[in-house]
N, C-alpha and C positions, 0 to 999 in steps of 0.2 A: 418448552421451546423449537419454531416452526421450524418446518423446513420444506424451501422450497423447491422443490423438482422438475430437469425439463427432460424431458422426452424425444430422441431424436426418431424419426420416422425417416425407412430410405421412399424414396418411389424413384421404379426404371422403367420405361417405356420406350417400346417400339410403334414409333407413330405419332399421335399429336399428342401434349397433355395442357392442361391451362389453366391457371390458377385468376378464379376471380378476388377483389378484396374480403367478398364474405367467407373464403373459404381461406385468404391467413386470419382474417380474424377469430376464428373458429379454431386454428391452428396454435394461436397466441394466447388463445384464452382455455387450451385444452395444457399451456404450458408444452408445446410442440414445436420443435422445431426439422424443420427435412434439408434431405439430403436429395436430389435428385438428379439425375440422367438419366438423359434423352439422346435417344437416337431416334431423329425426323425433325420436331419441331415444337420449344415452348415456346407456350404463349403465355406472357403478364398483362392482365390487362391494365387499361388506362387509369382505371379506376385505383391502383396501387399504389402507395407513398416509399421513398425512399428508404422511412425507416420502419413502416410492415413487414418489409422486403427482410429489412435486418433483422426484424427482432423471430425472423422464421423460416427463412431459407437460410442453413446451415454453409451449401455448398449444392453449386452449381454444374453438370459435363454434362454439355449440350452439342450434338456429331450432328448439325444440322443448323438449323433456322431459329434463332430467340427473336422473337418479339415481346417488345417490353416498351415504358417511357423511356425516355431516352437518359431522366435522371434517376428511372429506378437502375436499369442494366448501371450507370455507372457507382454508384452503390454497390453496387455488389463484383464488382470490377477484381478483386483482391478473393472472390469465393468463389471464380471462376477458372475450370481447370478443363 
């Protein structure tokens, strides 16, 4: 019997944090989800899809600017605190 496990990582930043599609694909491939807390700016690049964001981002707290494609922001709306 195989058991899949998901690891949750925390990213806490004062300043600018940027994730690309490749960054999130690596998280997904390693069965990791991230809790992101940023004071400053969070950037999710334009090549990130809503599905990829939902598969890899468990929660978001942004005190400042959140730049991401509109469809990604909408998909993550219930995970934004």
